[in-house]
C-alpha positions as CSV (number, residue, x, y, z in Angstrom):
1,X,18.3,-273.2,47.4
2,X,21.6,-274.9,47.1
3,X,24.5,-273.4,45.2
4,X,23.7,-275.5,42.1
5,X,20.1,-274.4,42.1
6,X,21.0,-270.8,42.6
7,X,23.5,-271.0,39.7
8,X,20.9,-272.7,37.5
9,X,18.3,-270.0,38.4
10,X,20.8,-267.2,37.8
11,X,21.7,-268.8,34.4
12,X,18.0,-268.8,33.4
13,X,17.7,-265.2,34.4
14,X,20.8,-264.3,32.5
15,X,19.5,-266.0,29.4
16,X,16.2,-264.2,29.8
17,X,18.1,-260.9,30.0
18,X,20.1,-261.6,26.9
19,X,17.2,-262.8,24.8
20,X,15.0,-260.0,26.2
21,X,17.4,-257.4,25.0
22,X,16.2,-258.0,21.5
23,X,12.8,-256.6,22.4
24,X,12.4,-252.9,22.9
25,X,9.9,-250.1,22.5
26,X,10.9,-246.7,21.2
27,X,10.1,-244.0,23.7
28,X,11.1,-240.4,23.4
29,X,14.0,-241.2,21.1
30,X,15.4,-244.0,23.3
31,X,15.0,-247.7,23.2
32,X,13.0,-248.8,26.2
33,X,14.3,-252.4,26.8
34,X,12.8,-253.3,30.2
35,X,13.7,-257.0,30.4
36,X,17.2,-256.5,32.0
37,X,15.5,-254.4,34.7
38,X,12.8,-257.0,35.3
39,X,15.6,-259.6,35.7
40,X,17.6,-257.3,38.0
41,X,14.7,-256.8,40.4
42,X,13.8,-260.5,40.4
43,X,17.4,-261.4,40.9
44,X,17.9,-258.9,43.7
45,X,14.8,-260.1,45.6
46,X,15.2,-263.9,45.1
47,X,19.0,-264.4,44.9
48,X,20.4,-261.2,46.5
49,X,22.9,-258.6,45.4
50,X,25.9,-260.7,44.8
51,X,24.2,-263.1,42.4
52,X,22.4,-260.1,40.9
53,X,25.6,-258.3,40.0
54,X,27.0,-261.6,38.5
55,X,23.9,-262.0,36.3
56,X,24.0,-258.4,35.2
57,X,27.7,-258.6,34.4
58,X,27.4,-261.9,32.4
59,X,24.3,-260.6,30.6
60,X,26.0,-257.3,29.7
61,X,29.1,-259.2,28.5
62,X,27.0,-261.6,26.3
63,X,24.9,-258.8,24.9
64,X,28.1,-256.9,23.9
65,X,29.7,-260.0,22.4
66,X,26.5,-260.8,20.4
67,X,26.1,-257.1,19.3
68,X,22.9,-256.7,21.2
69,X,24.2,-254.0,23.7
70,X,26.7,-251.3,24.4
71,X,29.4,-250.8,27.0
72,X,26.9,-248.6,28.8
73,X,25.0,-251.8,29.8
74,X,27.6,-252.6,32.4
75,X,27.4,-249.7,34.8
76,X,23.7,-249.3,34.7
77,X,22.7,-252.9,35.1
78,X,25.3,-253.8,37.7
79,X,24.8,-250.7,39.9
80,X,21.1,-251.0,39.6
81,X,20.9,-254.6,40.8
82,X,23.4,-254.0,43.5
83,X,21.5,-251.1,45.0
84,X,18.2,-253.0,44.6
85,X,19.6,-256.1,46.3
86,X,21.1,-254.2,49.2
87,X,17.9,-252.3,49.8
88,X,15.8,-255.4,49.7
89,X,18.2,-257.2,52.2
90,X,17.8,-254.2,54.6
91,X,14.0,-253.5,54.3
92,X,12.5,-256.6,52.7
93,X,10.1,-254.5,50.6
94,X,9.6,-255.2,46.9
95,X,8.7,-251.6,46.1
96,X,11.9,-250.4,47.6
97,X,13.9,-252.9,45.7
98,X,12.2,-251.7,42.5
99,X,13.0,-248.1,43.4
100,X,16.6,-249.0,44.1
101,X,16.9,-250.5,40.6
102,X,15.5,-247.2,39.1
103,X,17.9,-245.0,41.1
104,X,20.9,-247.3,40.8
105,X,20.5,-247.8,37.0
106,X,19.3,-244.4,35.9
107,X,21.1,-241.9,38.1
108,X,24.1,-243.7,39.4
109,X,24.6,-246.0,36.4
110,X,24.0,-243.0,34.1
111,X,26.6,-240.9,35.8
112,X,29.1,-243.8,35.7
113,X,28.4,-244.2,32.0
114,X,29.7,-240.7,31.4
115,X,33.5,-241.5,32.0
116,X,33.1,-244.7,30.1
117,X,31.6,-242.8,27.1
118,X,34.5,-240.3,27.1
119,X,37.1,-243.1,27.4
120,X,35.7,-245.4,24.7
121,X,33.5,-243.2,22.6
122,X,35.3,-239.8,22.7
123,X,34.7,-236.4,24.3
124,X,31.6,-235.6,22.2
125,X,29.8,-238.6,23.6
126,X,30.6,-237.5,27.1
127,X,29.2,-234.0,26.5
128,X,25.7,-235.4,26.1
129,X,25.9,-237.9,28.9
130,X,22.9,-236.6,30.9
131,X,20.5,-236.7,28.0
132,X,22.1,-239.7,26.3
133,X,22.3,-242.0,29.3
134,X,20.4,-240.8,32.4
135,X,17.1,-240.0,30.7
136,X,16.9,-243.2,28.5
137,X,18.1,-245.3,31.4
138,X,15.4,-243.8,33.6
139,X,12.6,-244.6,31.0
140,X,13.8,-248.2,30.5
141,X,14.4,-249.0,34.2
142,X,11.2,-247.4,35.4
143,X,9.2,-249.6,33.0
144,X,11.1,-252.8,33.8
145,X,11.1,-252.2,37.6
146,X,7.3,-251.6,37.6
147,X,6.7,-254.8,35.7
148,X,9.1,-256.7,38.0
149,X,7.3,-255.2,41.1
150,X,3.9,-256.4,39.7
151,X,5.3,-259.9,38.9
152,X,6.9,-260.2,42.4
153,X,3.8,-259.0,44.2
154,X,1.7,-261.6,42.4
155,X,4.3,-264.3,43.4
156,X,4.2,-263.0,46.9
157,X,0.4,-263.2,47.1
158,X,0.5,-266.7,45.8
159,X,3.1,-267.6,48.5
160,X,5.6,-268.6,45.7
161,X,8.1,-265.8,46.4
162,X,8.4,-266.8,50.1
163,X,9.0,-270.5,49.0
164,X,11.7,-269.4,46.6
165,X,13.4,-267.2,49.2
166,X,13.3,-269.9,51.9
167,X,14.8,-272.5,49.5
168,X,17.7,-270.2,48.6
169,X,19.2,-270.4,52.0
């Protein structure tokens, strides 16, 4: 896939993440919005970690500018797709890429959201960081990563995933 095709595909995934952020399911007091995580795993597997981080950043920025997200979208989505992409590059396993998204977004991204919450939202927001960020991030990213895994496995069995990956080089 040439640079223009990669940018076009990344743009489509970014738009999907922004539009998809309007759809969520309430779970245990949090808003489970799995589309960003679906996009992250797909991006990590097909385009790699660099494009994935770019898509996550632009989607988070647009979601914030449109009032569809919070500042906490940045660390979770960007760290999640970075870890997912790096793991996929190393082991070439969709399941590990999905797990990397879950760990990167929920644990690492949730921990990185803590100082951001204190800096921009005040000390009281930082005091509940574990429950306010890690647990909801975990619920949302686990659902999205599982859906992305299923989608990518279907693409893999149909030999579409391999064609997309070959054409990206």
